[in-house]
A tleap script that builds the chain and sets N, CA, C and O, in Angstrom:
source leaprc.protein.ff14SB
mol = sequence {
  NMET LEU ILE GLN ASN ARG GLN SER LEU TRP
  ASN GLN ILE ILE ASN ARG CYS GLN SER TRP
  LEU ASN ASN GLY SER LYS ILE ARG LEU GLU
  GLN GLU LEU LEU THR LEU VAL HIE GLY ASN
  THR ALA THR ALA ASN ARG LEU VAL ASN GLY
  GLU LYS ARG ARG HIE PRO ASN GLN THR GLN
  GLN TRP TYR LEU GLU LYS VAL ILE TYR ASP
  LEU GLN ARG GLY CARG
}
set mol.1.N position { 26.062 -26.399 24.416 }
set mol.1.CA position { 25.946 -25.122 23.772 }
set mol.1.C position { 25.340 -25.182 22.309 }
set mol.1.O position { 24.435 -24.428 21.950 }
set mol.2.N position { 25.893 -26.103 21.531 }
set mol.2.CA position { 25.516 -26.324 20.173 }
set mol.2.C position { 24.002 -26.762 20.139 }
set mol.2.O position { 23.217 -26.265 19.332 }
set mol.3.N position { 23.648 -27.686 21.028 }
set mol.3.CA position { 22.237 -28.188 21.081 }
set mol.3.C position { 21.322 -27.107 21.422 }
set mol.3.O position { 20.224 -27.044 20.870 }
set mol.4.N position { 21.724 -26.178 22.364 }
set mol.4.CA position { 20.826 -25.038 22.731 }
set mol.4.C position { 20.695 -24.161 21.518 }
set mol.4.O position { 19.558 -23.821 21.192 }
set mol.5.N position { 21.726 -23.756 20.812 }
set mol.5.CA position { 21.697 -22.939 19.665 }
set mol.5.C position { 20.754 -23.514 18.621 }
set mol.5.O position { 19.979 -22.777 18.012 }
set mol.6.N position { 20.814 -24.844 18.405 }
set mol.6.CA position { 20.010 -25.504 17.393 }
set mol.6.C position { 18.568 -25.372 17.838 }
set mol.6.O position { 17.719 -24.988 17.034 }
set mol.7.N position { 18.252 -25.687 19.129 }
set mol.7.CA position { 16.909 -25.545 19.631 }
set mol.7.C position { 16.324 -24.181 19.534 }
set mol.7.O position { 15.134 -24.024 19.263 }
set mol.8.N position { 17.166 -23.159 19.758 }
set mol.8.CA position { 16.803 -21.777 19.701 }
set mol.8.C position { 16.557 -21.411 18.220 }
set mol.8.O position { 15.661 -20.633 17.894 }
set mol.9.N position { 17.349 -21.976 17.378 }
set mol.9.CA position { 17.096 -21.692 15.885 }
set mol.9.C position { 15.795 -22.253 15.455 }
set mol.9.O position { 15.016 -21.575 14.785 }
set mol.10.N position { 15.512 -23.566 15.847 }
set mol.10.CA position { 14.318 -24.205 15.499 }
set mol.10.C position { 13.024 -23.465 16.095 }
set mol.10.O position { 11.964 -23.373 15.477 }
set mol.11.N position { 13.229 -23.007 17.237 }
set mol.11.CA position { 12.089 -22.331 17.900 }
set mol.11.C position { 11.720 -21.002 17.103 }
set mol.11.O position { 10.558 -20.653 16.893 }
set mol.12.N position { 12.839 -20.313 16.689 }
set mol.12.CA position { 12.601 -19.077 15.909 }
set mol.12.C position { 11.986 -19.436 14.574 }
set mol.12.O position { 11.090 -18.707 14.148 }
set mol.13.N position { 12.386 -20.505 13.859 }
set mol.13.CA position { 11.775 -20.984 12.639 }
set mol.13.C position { 10.314 -21.227 12.839 }
set mol.13.O position { 9.459 -20.717 12.116 }
set mol.14.N position { 10.034 -22.076 13.910 }
set mol.14.CA position { 8.697 -22.483 14.184 }
set mol.14.C position { 7.806 -21.256 14.448 }
set mol.14.O position { 6.675 -21.209 13.964 }
set mol.15.N position { 8.319 -20.222 15.240 }
set mol.15.CA position { 7.604 -18.983 15.572 }
set mol.15.C position { 7.236 -18.234 14.318 }
set mol.15.O position { 6.119 -17.734 14.193 }
set mol.16.N position { 8.170 -18.152 13.386 }
set mol.16.CA position { 7.994 -17.310 12.163 }
set mol.16.C position { 7.023 -18.100 11.272 }
set mol.16.O position { 6.206 -17.457 10.614 }
set mol.17.N position { 7.042 -19.328 11.203 }
set mol.17.CA position { 6.009 -20.080 10.404 }
set mol.17.C position { 4.626 -19.939 10.932 }
set mol.17.O position { 3.661 -19.762 10.188 }
set mol.18.N position { 4.536 -20.028 12.341 }
set mol.18.CA position { 3.198 -19.864 12.891 }
set mol.18.C position { 2.723 -18.465 12.623 }
set mol.18.O position { 1.555 -18.263 12.287 }
set mol.19.N position { 3.589 -17.498 12.760 }
set mol.19.CA position { 3.209 -16.067 12.483 }
set mol.19.C position { 2.661 -15.880 11.056 }
set mol.19.O position { 1.636 -15.244 10.812 }
set mol.20.N position { 3.483 -16.528 10.071 }
set mol.20.CA position { 3.083 -16.432 8.682 }
set mol.20.C position { 1.804 -17.117 8.391 }
set mol.20.O position { 1.008 -16.618 7.595 }
set mol.21.N position { 1.564 -18.246 9.003 }
set mol.21.CA position { 0.291 -18.864 8.843 }
set mol.21.C position { -0.856 -18.204 9.391 }
set mol.21.O position { -1.928 -18.188 8.784 }
set mol.22.N position { -0.671 -17.601 10.624 }
set mol.22.CA position { -1.723 -16.726 11.221 }
set mol.22.C position { -2.055 -15.562 10.399 }
set mol.22.O position { -3.228 -15.224 10.248 }
set mol.23.N position { -0.976 -14.864 9.800 }
set mol.23.CA position { -1.236 -13.666 8.953 }
set mol.23.C position { -2.070 -14.080 7.725 }
set mol.23.O position { -2.991 -13.384 7.299 }
set mol.24.N position { -1.712 -15.200 7.207 }
set mol.24.CA position { -2.489 -15.723 5.913 }
set mol.24.C position { -3.886 -16.100 6.282 }
set mol.24.O position { -4.771 -15.938 5.441 }
set mol.25.N position { -4.168 -16.588 7.458 }
set mol.25.CA position { -5.510 -16.883 7.944 }
set mol.25.C position { -6.351 -15.627 8.192 }
set mol.25.O position { -7.557 -15.573 7.950 }
set mol.26.N position { -5.643 -14.648 8.679 }
set mol.26.CA position { -6.268 -13.329 9.027 }
set mol.26.C position { -6.698 -12.702 7.722 }
set mol.26.O position { -7.819 -12.202 7.628 }
set mol.27.N position { -5.797 -12.712 6.652 }
set mol.27.CA position { -6.113 -12.114 5.429 }
set mol.27.C position { -7.250 -12.793 4.766 }
set mol.27.O position { -8.103 -12.103 4.205 }
set mol.28.N position { -7.337 -14.069 4.780 }
set mol.28.CA position { -8.421 -14.868 4.229 }
set mol.28.C position { -9.737 -14.497 4.916 }
set mol.28.O position { -10.739 -14.289 4.232 }
set mol.29.N position { -9.761 -14.407 6.264 }
set mol.29.CA position { -10.903 -14.014 6.995 }
set mol.29.C position { -11.401 -12.635 6.677 }
set mol.29.O position { -12.607 -12.418 6.556 }
set mol.30.N position { -10.435 -11.640 6.531 }
set mol.30.CA position { -10.717 -10.264 6.193 }
set mol.30.C position { -11.465 -10.273 4.787 }
set mol.30.O position { -12.506 -9.645 4.591 }
set mol.31.N position { -10.856 -11.010 3.882 }
set mol.31.CA position { -11.461 -11.055 2.541 }
set mol.31.C position { -12.846 -11.678 2.548 }
set mol.31.O position { -13.733 -11.229 1.822 }
set mol.32.N position { -13.042 -12.720 3.370 }
set mol.32.CA position { -14.390 -13.332 3.372 }
set mol.32.C position { -15.311 -12.329 4.025 }
set mol.32.O position { -16.438 -12.152 3.562 }
set mol.33.N position { -14.888 -11.675 5.066 }
set mol.33.CA position { -15.891 -10.627 5.759 }
set mol.33.C position { -16.191 -9.608 4.704 }
set mol.33.O position { -17.372 -9.326 4.501 }
set mol.34.N position { -15.246 -9.029 4.014 }
set mol.34.CA position { -15.497 -8.031 2.913 }
set mol.34.C position { -16.431 -8.526 1.951 }
set mol.34.O position { -17.317 -7.765 1.562 }
set mol.35.N position { -16.354 -9.781 1.480 }
set mol.35.CA position { -17.250 -10.392 0.567 }
set mol.35.C position { -18.725 -10.363 1.154 }
set mol.35.O position { -19.698 -9.983 0.501 }
set mol.36.N position { -18.766 -10.770 2.347 }
set mol.36.CA position { -20.192 -10.860 2.972 }
set mol.36.C position { -20.784 -9.516 3.139 }
set mol.36.O position { -22.007 -9.398 3.068 }
set mol.37.N position { -19.990 -8.443 3.366 }
set mol.37.CA position { -20.528 -7.022 3.363 }
set mol.37.C position { -20.421 -6.283 2.133 }
set mol.37.O position { -20.452 -5.052 2.121 }
set mol.38.N position { -20.291 -7.011 1.064 }
set mol.38.CA position { -20.241 -6.500 -0.326 }
set mol.38.C position { -19.178 -5.363 -0.476 }
set mol.38.O position { -19.399 -4.340 -1.124 }
set mol.39.N position { -18.065 -5.613 0.144 }
set mol.39.CA position { -16.933 -4.665 0.039 }
set mol.39.C position { -16.993 -3.350 0.901 }
set mol.39.O position { -16.164 -2.448 0.780 }
set mol.40.N position { -18.031 -3.323 1.769 }
set mol.40.CA position { -18.226 -2.143 2.557 }
set mol.40.C position { -17.314 -2.252 3.796 }
set mol.40.O position { -17.640 -2.932 4.770 }
set mol.41.N position { -16.156 -1.556 3.725 }
set mol.41.CA position { -15.179 -1.603 4.821 }
set mol.41.C position { -15.715 -1.006 6.076 }
set mol.41.O position { -15.471 -1.519 7.168 }
set mol.42.N position { -16.462 0.098 5.939 }
set mol.42.CA position { -17.042 0.804 7.092 }
set mol.42.C position { -17.941 -0.246 7.946 }
set mol.42.O position { -17.783 -0.374 9.160 }
set mol.43.N position { -18.770 -0.885 7.303 }
set mol.43.CA position { -19.688 -1.961 7.921 }
set mol.43.C position { -18.798 -3.011 8.531 }
set mol.43.O position { -19.034 -3.420 9.668 }
set mol.44.N position { -17.799 -3.457 7.834 }
set mol.44.CA position { -16.953 -4.597 8.333 }
set mol.44.C position { -16.241 -4.124 9.626 }
set mol.44.O position { -16.193 -4.873 10.601 }
set mol.45.N position { -15.680 -2.875 9.642 }
set mol.45.CA position { -15.051 -2.367 10.842 }
set mol.45.C position { -15.961 -2.130 11.965 }
set mol.45.O position { -15.618 -2.354 13.126 }
set mol.46.N position { -17.255 -1.626 11.601 }
set mol.46.CA position { -18.222 -1.396 12.656 }
set mol.46.C position { -18.629 -2.781 13.370 }
set mol.46.O position { -18.774 -2.861 14.590 }
set mol.47.N position { -18.787 -3.783 12.552 }
set mol.47.CA position { -19.166 -5.120 13.129 }
set mol.47.C position { -18.042 -5.733 13.964 }
set mol.47.O position { -18.309 -6.333 15.005 }
set mol.48.N position { -16.810 -5.594 13.531 }
set mol.48.CA position { -15.722 -6.076 14.303 }
set mol.48.C position { -15.506 -5.270 15.592 }
set mol.48.O position { -15.191 -5.837 16.639 }
set mol.49.N position { -15.676 -3.968 15.508 }
set mol.49.CA position { -15.504 -3.125 16.756 }
set mol.49.C position { -16.559 -3.364 17.698 }
set mol.49.O position { -16.303 -3.291 18.900 }
set mol.50.N position { -17.818 -3.665 17.261 }
set mol.50.CA position { -18.888 -4.054 18.180 }
set mol.50.C position { -18.554 -5.256 18.919 }
set mol.50.O position { -18.723 -5.312 20.137 }
set mol.51.N position { -18.067 -6.263 18.211 }
set mol.51.CA position { -17.654 -7.568 18.926 }
set mol.51.C position { -16.559 -7.291 19.965 }
set mol.51.O position { -16.559 -7.861 21.057 }
set mol.52.N position { -15.635 -6.406 19.601 }
set mol.52.CA position { -14.579 -6.096 20.463 }
set mol.52.C position { -15.074 -5.454 21.788 }
set mol.52.O position { -14.544 -5.714 22.868 }
set mol.53.N position { -16.105 -4.613 21.647 }
set mol.53.CA position { -16.695 -4.048 22.805 }
set mol.53.C position { -17.457 -5.114 23.703 }
set mol.53.O position { -17.394 -5.138 24.932 }
set mol.54.N position { -18.149 -5.948 22.952 }
set mol.54.CA position { -18.985 -7.063 23.734 }
set mol.54.C position { -18.125 -8.135 24.290 }
set mol.54.O position { -18.467 -8.727 25.313 }
set mol.55.N position { -16.931 -8.437 23.610 }
set mol.55.CA position { -16.138 -9.498 24.032 }
set mol.55.C position { -14.677 -9.074 24.108 }
set mol.55.O position { -13.902 -9.440 23.224 }
set mol.56.N position { -14.285 -8.353 25.080 }
set mol.56.CA position { -12.862 -7.803 25.083 }
set mol.56.C position { -11.891 -8.945 25.338 }
set mol.56.O position { -12.220 -10.008 25.866 }
set mol.57.N position { -10.680 -8.643 24.924 }
set mol.57.CA position { -9.506 -9.536 25.251 }
set mol.57.C position { -9.486 -10.821 24.307 }
set mol.57.O position { -8.933 -11.851 24.692 }
set mol.58.N position { -10.075 -10.738 23.118 }
set mol.58.CA position { -10.044 -11.860 22.190 }
set mol.58.C position { -8.968 -11.456 21.102 }
set mol.58.O position { -8.530 -10.309 21.009 }
set mol.59.N position { -8.612 -12.432 20.348 }
set mol.59.CA position { -7.740 -12.209 19.261 }
set mol.59.C position { -8.463 -11.560 18.038 }
set mol.59.O position { -9.687 -11.657 17.950 }
set mol.60.N position { -7.746 -10.913 17.110 }
set mol.60.CA position { -8.342 -10.398 15.994 }
set mol.60.C position { -9.002 -11.443 15.167 }
set mol.60.O position { -10.090 -11.238 14.629 }
set mol.61.N position { -8.334 -12.589 15.062 }
set mol.61.CA position { -8.915 -13.760 14.319 }
set mol.61.C position { -10.252 -14.176 14.899 }
set mol.61.O position { -11.200 -14.481 14.175 }
set mol.62.N position { -10.305 -14.181 16.200 }
set mol.62.CA position { -11.603 -14.612 16.880 }
set mol.62.C position { -12.734 -13.599 16.522 }
set mol.62.O position { -13.872 -13.987 16.258 }
set mol.63.N position { -12.374 -12.289 16.523 }
set mol.63.CA position { -13.498 -11.362 16.182 }
set mol.63.C position { -13.997 -11.524 14.666 }
set mol.63.O position { -15.179 -11.508 14.321 }
set mol.64.N position { -12.960 -11.672 13.875 }
set mol.64.CA position { -13.363 -11.905 12.409 }
set mol.64.C position { -14.172 -13.216 12.255 }
set mol.64.O position { -15.147 -13.236 11.505 }
set mol.65.N position { -13.812 -14.238 12.905 }
set mol.65.CA position { -14.620 -15.442 12.853 }
set mol.65.C position { -15.986 -15.253 13.385 }
set mol.65.O position { -16.937 -15.789 12.816 }
set mol.66.N position { -16.143 -14.518 14.452 }
set mol.66.CA position { -17.400 -14.376 15.127 }
set mol.66.C position { -18.362 -13.609 14.234 }
set mol.66.O position { -19.530 -13.958 14.067 }
set mol.67.N position { -17.791 -12.518 13.656 }
set mol.67.CA position { -18.609 -11.592 12.742 }
set mol.67.C position { -19.037 -12.389 11.552 }
set mol.67.O position { -20.190 -12.303 11.130 }
set mol.68.N position { -18.060 -13.231 10.951 }
set mol.68.CA position { -18.472 -13.978 9.801 }
set mol.68.C position { -19.532 -14.971 10.103 }
set mol.68.O position { -20.477 -15.147 9.334 }
set mol.69.N position { -19.369 -15.685 11.327 }
set mol.69.CA position { -20.289 -16.671 11.695 }
set mol.69.C position { -21.694 -16.131 11.863 }
set mol.69.O position { -22.653 -16.742 11.392 }
set mol.70.N position { -21.840 -14.902 12.580 }
set mol.70.CA position { -23.079 -14.269 12.789 }
set mol.70.C position { -23.676 -13.814 11.452 }
set mol.70.O position { -24.890 -13.944 11.293 }
set mol.71.N position { -22.920 -13.294 10.483 }
set mol.71.CA position { -23.442 -12.832 9.252 }
set mol.71.C position { -24.020 -14.066 8.390 }
set mol.71.O position { -25.035 -13.986 7.698 }
set mol.72.N position { -23.250 -15.180 8.532 }
set mol.72.CA position { -23.763 -16.324 7.720 }
set mol.72.C position { -24.957 -16.951 8.318 }
set mol.72.O position { -25.655 -17.691 7.625 }
set mol.73.N position { -25.233 -16.721 9.502 }
set mol.73.CA position { -26.424 -17.210 10.193 }
set mol.73.C position { -27.558 -16.186 10.324 }
set mol.73.O position { -28.553 -16.407 11.015 }
set mol.74.N position { -27.370 -15.101 9.657 }
set mol.74.CA position { -28.415 -14.038 9.669 }
set mol.74.C position { -28.615 -13.308 10.985 }
set mol.74.O position { -29.709 -12.852 11.320 }
set mol.75.N position { -27.572 -13.221 11.678 }
set mol.75.CA position { -27.684 -12.586 13.008 }
set mol.75.C position { -27.392 -11.161 12.998 }
set mol.75.O position { -27.449 -10.512 14.042 }
savepdb mol mol.pdb
quit
């Protein structure tokens, strides 16, 4: 029982750390996208929503990375 409780506790800690890291990565990507569109949030949202329509069922991080990738390559 004690071993299971420790494993459960460690799993909770790992999950929270992963969540925290993912949130930090998402914020960094959002900031990078806003920089690329010169702070125009409407344009950033339009680009992300367009990718969501073209490629459903991806993560928010994937959409941000795709839009940034396309902008950096002039697409």
